[in-house]
N, C-alpha and C positions, 0 to 999 in steps of 0.2 A: 411452518412457523409463522404466526401472525406478525403484522407490522408493529412498529413502535406505537402508532396512534391507536390501533386496534387493542393492543395490550393495555394501553393507558385507559381506554374507555372501560375495559373489563375490570380494571382495578378500581376506578372511581365509582363505578356502578356496583361494586362489591360482588361481581359475578365470579371472580377468581381472586385469590390472594397472591401477593408477591412470593410468599413461601411456596405455594403450589406451582407457580410459573417457574421458579428457580429449581425446584425439585424435579420438574419435568425435564428441564434443560440438562440437569446433572444426570438424570436417568438416560437421556438420549446420548450424552457423551459416553456413559458407561457401556451402552450397546454398540455404538458405531465407531468410537475412537480407537478401539483396538485394531480396526481395519484401516481407518483414515490416518490416524496418528497426527492429528492437528495440534494437540496440546502437549507441552513439555511439563506443565505443572497444573493440576486441577485444584482450585481453591474452594472446595465445597464448604468448609466451616465458615470461612470469610463471607462467602456468597449468601449462605443462609442467615448469617448474623445481620447483614445489610438488608436482606429481604424482610426480616422480622421488624427492623426499624421502620421500613416503608409501611408495613401493615399497621404498626402502632400509630404512625402519622395519620393514616387513613381513618383508623378507629377514633382518633382524637379530633376528626373532622378538619385536619390541617390540609391546606392545599399542597398538592404534589406536582412536580414538573413532569414533562413528557418522558424523560429518561428514567424516572424513579421506578425501580423494580424491573428494569429491562436487563436481561442477561447479555453480557458483552464479553468478548475475548480481547485480550491485550497482547500485542506482539511482544515477545520476550527480550526486546532491547529498550524497553521503557521502564525506568526505575520505579519500584513499588516497595514502600517501607515494610520491612518484616517478611517480604515474600521474595523468593529467589529471582534474580535477574541474571540470566546466563549468556544472553546473546547467542544461544545454541553453540557456545564454545567451551571446550574443556578447560580453558585457561580461567574461566569464571565460574566453574561448576559449584563452588561453595559460596559465591558472593550473594549476600543479602543486603540490599542498599539501606543506609540509615536515613534516607530522605525519599520524598515522593516526586515524581515528574509532574510538571505543571498540568499536562493533559489528564493524567490519571487522578490528580487532586480535583480537577474541575468535574470529572465524572463522579468521583466520590461525593462531592458537594451536591451534585444533581441527583444522588440516590441510585445511580446505575449499579448493577450487580455484576461484579467481575467474577466470572466462573472459572477463569484460568488464564495462564500465559501461553501464547501460541508459538509453535515451532517456526523456524526461519533458517535461511542459509546463514552460516556462521558470520557474525558481525554484519549481516545484511549483504553479504557478498555472494551473489549468485542469482540465477534465473529459474531455478527448478526446485529449491528446498532439498536438494540432494547433498548440499554441503554442510548440513547440520552436523554438529559433533555428537548428536544423541540418537536421532532417528530420521528416517526418510518419510515425509508426508506423501500420501497418495491423493490423486484427483478423485473426488467423489463420483464423477461421471464414468470413470474407468480406472479401477484401482491399480491397473498396470502402468498408468501414465502419471506424469508429474502434474502438480497443481500450479506450476509457475513459481516465481520467487522474486525477491526474497521473502515477501509476506505470504508465502504459500500456506502456512498454518492458519493464518487469519482468514484467508480466502476460502480454504477448504472447510473450515469450521462453520462459516456462514452458509456456504453451499450445501453442507450436510445437515443444516438445521440444528447444529450444536449450540448456537447462540443466535441472537436476533441480528446483532451487528458486531463489528470488530474494528480495532484500530490497527493500521499498518504504517510502515514508513516507506517513503519513495525517494530513492536516490537517482535512479535512472529508469524507473518504470516499475518499481517493486510493489506498487499497489495496483496499477492499471493492468500490467501484464498477467498477474495471477487472477485478477478479477475477470479478465477476458477468457482465460483458460478454464475458469471454474463457472462461467456463466452468471456472474453477478455484477453489481455496480461497484466501481472503485474510483475514488477521487483523490488526486494529488492537488492540494491547494497552492495558491500563489506563495512563493518563497517568503517567509516571514509572517504569514497570516496566522499560523499556529506555532506556539512556543516550542522550541527544541530543548528547553531546560529539562534535564532528566532523561533525554533520549541519548543513548550511548552512541557517540559519534562514529560515523564511517567517513563520509566526505562532507565537511561542514558547510560548504557553499552550495551543496546540492540537496542534502537531506531535508525531508519535510514529512510530517505526520499527517495522515488523512484517514477518512472512513471507508469501510467496506460494508456493503449492505445488499439486501435483496431488491430494494427499490430506490428510486431517485429521491423520493420524499424522505426515507429513512436517512439517506446520506446528507440531505439538507439539514435535517434536525440534528444529527450528530455533529456536523461541521459547526453549526451555530453554537453548540455547547462547548466545543474545544477551541474555537478561534478567539483571538483577542490579544491585546498588548500584554507583554510580560517583561517587567524590568529586570528579571533574572536572565533574559536572553538578549544579547546586544544586537541581534539581527531582527528582533521582533518589530513588526510594523504597528505604529500607533495610529490606527484608523478605526472609525466606527464600524461595528459589525451589524449588518442588517439582519432581519428575520428572513433567512434564505427561503423559507416555505412560501413567501409572498410572490416569488418568481414563478412558481409552479403552474399557475393557471393562465399565464400570459400566452396569447396566440403567437404563432410563428409568422403571421402575415407580414410581409415586407422585410423580415429578418434576412440579412445577407450571410450566406454560408459559402465558404471557400473550400474546394477540394484540393488538397496538396498533391500536385501532379507527380512529384518525385517519390511518392510513397506507393505508386502503382507500377507494375511492370516486372522486371527481372527480380527473382527472389521471393515474390509474393505468390502464395498458393492460389491456384485458380478458383477453388471453391470459396476461399476467403474474399478474393477480389469480387466475385459474382455477388456474394451475400452483402458485402459492404456497399456495392453499387445499388443493390435493391433497397438497402436502408436509406441511402442518399435520395433515391427516387421517392421513397415514402416521405422524407422531410420536405421534398419539393411539393408533394401532393397536399401537405399540411399548410402550404402558403409561403414557405421559405423561398427566397431567390437564390439559386445555386449557380456558382461559376467556378471555373478552374483557376487556381492560384499557383504560381511558381515560388518555391522557397529553394533557390539553387544550391545553397550550402547545407540543406537538411541532412543529406547522407554523410556529411563530414562530421556529424555529431558523434557517431560511434567511435571513430579513432580519437577524436578530441577528448571524449569522456574517459577512454581507457588510458589517457595520460593524466588528466586532471584528478579523477577520482582516486586512482591508486597513489598519486602523489600526496593527496590530503590524508589518505588512509595510512601511509607510511609514517606521517607525522602524528596522527591521532593514536595509532596503535603502539607507539613508542612507550606509552605509559604502562604497558603490561610488562613490568620488569621484575615480577616476583617479590617486590619489596612492599608495595602499598596494599595490594589485595590480589585475590586469585590464588592459584596453586603455586607451590614453590618446590623445585627439585633441589635435593641436597647437592652441594658442590664444594670444591676446594677454594674457589676464587669467585669474585663478583661476576666477571665476564663468563665464567663457566656456568654460574647459576642462571644468568640471563639466557645463555645459549640452550642449556638443557630444558629450562622451563618453557621457552618459546617453541623449541623443537617438539616437545610433548603436547603443549597446550594449544598451539595453532594448527588448523587443518591445512590441506594442500592448497586450496584456492586462496586462503588468507595469506599464506606464505608467498604464493605467486604474485599477488597484488602488492604486497609490501616490497618485494624485490623490484617489480616494475616501477613502482613509485619512487623508491630510493634511487634507482638508476636514472630516472627522468629528472630528478632534482639534483643529481650529483654535478660536481664541477666539470665544466666542459660540455655538459649535455643539457643544462637548464634552458639555455636560449634555443637550442635546436628542437627540444621537445616541449617542455612545460610552457615556455613563453609563446611558442607557436600555437599550441593548443588553446591558450587563453585568447589569442588573436582570432582564431577560428570561432571560438565561443562568441566573441563580439559580433562577428559577421553573421552568425546564425541568428543572434538577437536582432540584428538590423533587418534581416529577411522577414522575421516575424513582425517587426514594427511596420515595415512596408506593406505586408499582407493585411494587417489590421486597419490600415488606412482605407482599404477597399471593402473589407468584410467584417462582420461581427464575430463570427465563430468559424474555426477551421475544422475540417473533418478528414479522417484517414483511418485505415485499419489500426487496431491496437497492436496486433502481433502479425508477423508474416505467415504464421502457420497456426494450426490448432495444437492442443497438448500433445507432446511427443512422449514416447515410451521412456520409463525410468531406465537409466543406464545408457540410453541411446547416444547421448552427447557428452558424457562425463570424460571421455578420453580425448575430446576435441573441443578445447576451451573456445576457440575462435567461432566455431559453429554455435556454441552455447551463447556467446556474446551477441550474435546476430538476432537473438530473440528480442533484444531491447532496441533494435534498429529504429522503430517508430516512436518509441517513448522518450528516449534520451534527450533529443533536442529541446523538449519542453522543460526539462530540469535545467539544462544549460542556460536557458533564457529566463528561468525563474517564473514561468507561466503556470496557470492552472490547467489541468487536463483531467478528463474523466472518461472511463470506459464503461459502456453500457452493452448488455447482451443484444445481439441483432440476428441471431440464427444459429444453425448447427450444420456441421459437415455431414458427409454420407455415413460416417461412423457414429453419429449422434454426439459429437463433441462440440462444445460451445464456441461461438465466434463473437468477438467484441468490436464495437465501433468506437473509435476515439474522437472525443470532442475537445478542442483546444480553445481556450479563451485568452483575451488580453489580461494584463495584470489587474488583479482584484475584480475580475468580471466573472466570478463563479456563478453569479445569478443567471447569466446568459446560458451557461452550461446546464444549470438546473432547468431553465426554461425549455431548451431544446430537448434535453434528455427526458423530461417528464412528458412533453408533447408526443415524442416518439413512443415512449413506454405505454401511454394511454391508447395509442393507435395500433399497438401490436400486443402479442401475448408471450413473447420470449421470456420475460421476467417471471412468468408464472410456472415455467417448467422447473421441475425439481429432479435431482439425480435419483435413479432407481436403486437407492441404497436402503437395505433393510437392517 
């Protein structure tokens, strides 16, 4: 699949039409998606209609933006007017939003072609996309393995060349972890940089929308299109949005990179450790100054997250009461209706997290669990602040292992939660983080390198990521999927 810039050049030079490009993407979905199962809903008619509008603009000699005519997948927890938004949950199986999320509206305005809504772990709760209420997505590199989660559908769709780029949401690693397991680029922006209006909430103080792509440049272009202040989102940052592509050509000479010591050692797969160390050596050879940095509370991110996120989820998911929207089970009383609807509509992992959160917030336990977790969150942020006084960018593995087999961890939630060990602290601190492909294990499964920046310093992540990408060929590898 060509890059955004390559397709844009083909369009403006009239070498290909937007309809042809869209038709090709839809045909690719038709061929490979029965195996990969990236999409919950394919919006062919909508896509071709938008593509025709782009072609009409080109014919009328109107200027088009970089994203016009670009096939894109949207994670199915972002509201799209007139198109189902299910969050991969049975409780929302008939829900068609009456309004558009800010990010999808921005993409519409830019002329991007949405080819479908992608699969996810139900309500974005999971690390493998096995918790979807509808289907299990496969990893395009090995169909017996998971693509990661919760944005596994978006990551698999990009890796399998079903779309050029996709949007995901990241609460504890849900963009970066599947990007790593699928061998693509995934960026979680600074909290508040991208509007959450129209994103169905999981944990409101952690959720953030971001791009998944085959290259760092495509991620920079897509972030530039969706970032910016939105008065419909009370957490939106009112800051100027730079042209992120201007950071791509900058040299790494003199840039200080810190290796987070706590992310190496016990629990990290040896091949992942070796590959990430080789990637760090490559950054050093490109002129970066590399040093070890300690973030002593980094590993406490996981237990703190699994108190804070379920607590926020238990409050956010209380709205699914069978009254306003979603499915409704017949019952003799209001309480009975709530109980029956939620029992049928919510999956096991969602129920588990609601119970965890409700318990942590209950009288007598709030101080012992939730308040303590928030204090740990502050300490983690302080560790990052101290680190960024010494270095410009932090690096570590994105995930402790490569993609695991489907079904391997479903009966062991704690083992599954460990998949997000490296990514969660970034969300707790509200920082930007990006995963880029840096190699493969002995079974041909992708490995990701995680870059972490200070608040609003996405530009430095693009600078490092692009320099590494240009010096290596990992991003050019594509899954052997026919």
